[in-house]
C-alpha positions as CSV (number, residue, x, y, z in Angstrom):
1,M,181.9,-139.9,72.9
2,S,185.9,-141.7,71.4
3,A,184.3,-144.5,70.4
4,M,182.2,-142.7,67.3
5,A,185.3,-139.9,66.9
6,P,186.3,-141.3,63.6
7,D,182.5,-141.1,62.2
8,L,181.8,-137.3,63.3
9,P,184.1,-135.2,60.6
10,G,181.5,-134.1,58.0
11,A,178.4,-136.1,59.8
12,R,175.0,-135.1,59.6
13,V,173.7,-135.6,63.2
14,L,170.3,-136.5,65.0
15,D,170.6,-135.7,68.5
16,L,167.4,-137.7,70.5
17,F,165.9,-136.3,74.2
18,A,168.5,-133.6,73.5
19,G,168.3,-132.5,76.9
20,S,171.0,-129.2,77.3
21,G,172.6,-130.3,73.9
22,A,175.4,-132.0,75.4
23,L,176.1,-134.8,73.5
24,G,174.8,-133.3,70.2
25,L,177.5,-129.8,71.3
26,E,179.9,-132.4,71.7
27,C,179.9,-133.9,68.6
28,L,180.1,-130.7,66.4
29,S,183.9,-130.0,68.3
30,R,184.5,-133.2,67.5
31,G,183.5,-131.9,64.0
32,A,180.3,-133.0,62.9
33,R,179.0,-130.7,60.1
34,E,175.4,-130.2,61.6
35,V,173.5,-131.6,64.6
36,V,169.4,-131.7,64.6
37,F,168.7,-131.4,68.1
38,V,165.1,-132.8,69.1
39,E,163.6,-131.9,72.3
40,R,160.1,-131.0,74.2
41,A,161.0,-130.0,77.6
42,R,161.3,-126.3,78.0
43,G,163.3,-125.7,80.5
44,A,165.9,-128.3,78.3
45,L,164.5,-126.2,75.2
46,R,165.9,-123.1,77.0
47,A,169.3,-124.7,78.2
48,L,169.7,-125.8,74.7
49,E,169.4,-122.3,73.5
50,D,171.5,-120.7,76.0
51,N,174.3,-123.8,74.7
52,I,174.1,-123.2,71.4
53,A,174.4,-119.2,72.0
54,L,177.4,-119.6,74.8
55,L,178.8,-121.7,71.3
56,G,178.6,-119.5,69.1
57,C,177.3,-122.3,66.3
58,R,173.5,-121.1,65.8
59,D,174.3,-122.0,61.9
60,R,175.4,-125.6,62.3
61,V,172.4,-126.9,64.4
62,R,168.6,-127.2,64.0
63,I,165.8,-127.6,67.1
64,I,162.7,-129.4,66.6
65,Q,160.1,-129.2,69.1
66,S,159.0,-132.8,69.4
67,D,158.6,-135.8,71.1
68,A,161.9,-138.0,70.5
69,T,159.6,-141.2,70.6
70,R,157.8,-140.1,66.9
71,I,160.4,-137.8,64.7
72,P,162.3,-141.3,63.4
73,R,159.2,-142.7,62.5
74,T,158.8,-139.4,60.1
75,L,162.3,-140.2,58.5
76,E,163.5,-141.6,55.4
77,P,166.2,-144.6,55.7
78,L,169.3,-143.5,55.9
79,A,168.2,-139.2,56.5
80,F,171.1,-139.1,59.4
81,D,174.9,-140.9,59.0
82,L,174.7,-140.7,63.8
83,A,171.9,-140.9,65.8
84,L,172.3,-140.4,69.4
85,A,169.5,-140.7,72.5
86,D,169.4,-140.7,76.1
87,P,166.0,-141.3,76.8
88,P,164.3,-141.3,80.1
89,Y,165.2,-144.6,82.6
90,D,162.8,-147.3,82.7
91,R,160.1,-146.3,80.5
92,G,161.2,-148.5,77.9
93,M,162.4,-146.0,75.5
94,A,165.4,-147.1,74.7
95,A,164.2,-150.9,73.8
96,D,161.7,-149.2,71.5
97,L,163.7,-146.9,70.0
98,L,166.3,-149.8,69.1
99,T,163.6,-151.7,68.0
100,L,162.4,-149.4,65.5
101,F,165.7,-148.8,64.1
102,A,165.6,-152.1,63.7
103,E,163.2,-152.1,61.6
104,H,164.0,-148.4,60.0
105,P,167.2,-147.2,60.1
106,F,167.2,-143.7,60.3
107,A,170.8,-142.9,60.2
108,E,173.5,-145.0,59.6
109,Q,174.3,-146.1,63.1
110,L,171.7,-145.9,66.1
111,W,173.8,-145.0,70.4
112,V,171.2,-145.2,72.7
113,E,172.3,-144.4,76.6
114,H,170.2,-146.6,78.9
115,R,170.3,-148.2,82.2
116,T,172.1,-151.5,82.2
117,A,169.0,-153.2,83.8
118,E,166.7,-152.4,81.6
119,R,166.1,-154.9,79.3
120,I,166.8,-154.6,75.2
121,P,165.5,-156.7,73.3
122,D,167.9,-159.2,71.5
123,I,168.6,-157.4,68.0
124,P,170.8,-158.8,64.9
125,G,174.2,-156.7,65.3
126,L,173.8,-155.1,68.6
127,R,177.1,-154.0,70.6
128,Q,176.5,-152.7,73.8
129,R,179.5,-151.1,76.3
130,R,178.9,-151.0,79.8
131,Y,179.8,-148.5,82.5
132,G,178.8,-149.5,85.5
133,D,175.1,-148.8,86.1
134,T,175.0,-147.5,82.6
135,T,174.7,-148.9,78.9
136,L,175.5,-147.7,75.5
137,S,173.7,-149.9,73.0
138,T,175.1,-149.6,69.5
139,L,173.5,-150.5,66.2
140,H,174.5,-150.2,62.3
141,A,171.5,-149.8,59.5
142,P,171.8,-153.4,57.8
143,L,172.8,-151.5,54.3
144,V,175.9,-149.6,56.0
145,T,178.3,-152.1,57.0
146,P,180.4,-150.8,60.4
């Protein structure tokens, strides 16, 4: 979160595979203007709703109950300032999302958490930070200089 902190004030954030909302809610606490959460699991959605209520930030969020792999395909280019994704590990979703973003940048930046051992395609401009068995892969939209 500290690596993206300078880009958060006033940002419109997309949190894919939102789960309990920890990433998106942290973005709000660091100055993001709005977060759109995408999650489909009922249990995670209940936890997300509870966390939003607990933090009193309902007016700054939107929840989309849907498959997080489909939503990015429907978005206009650069629809968000920042997109975050923490997809289930070892299912190829991180690689698929990064590839989609390279072809159809739906945000200015995409940050994807995945298992270090997961095969990620060689995409120009891809940056990676490794934290043990977890890696954070980042791409900037081609039209935006980092």
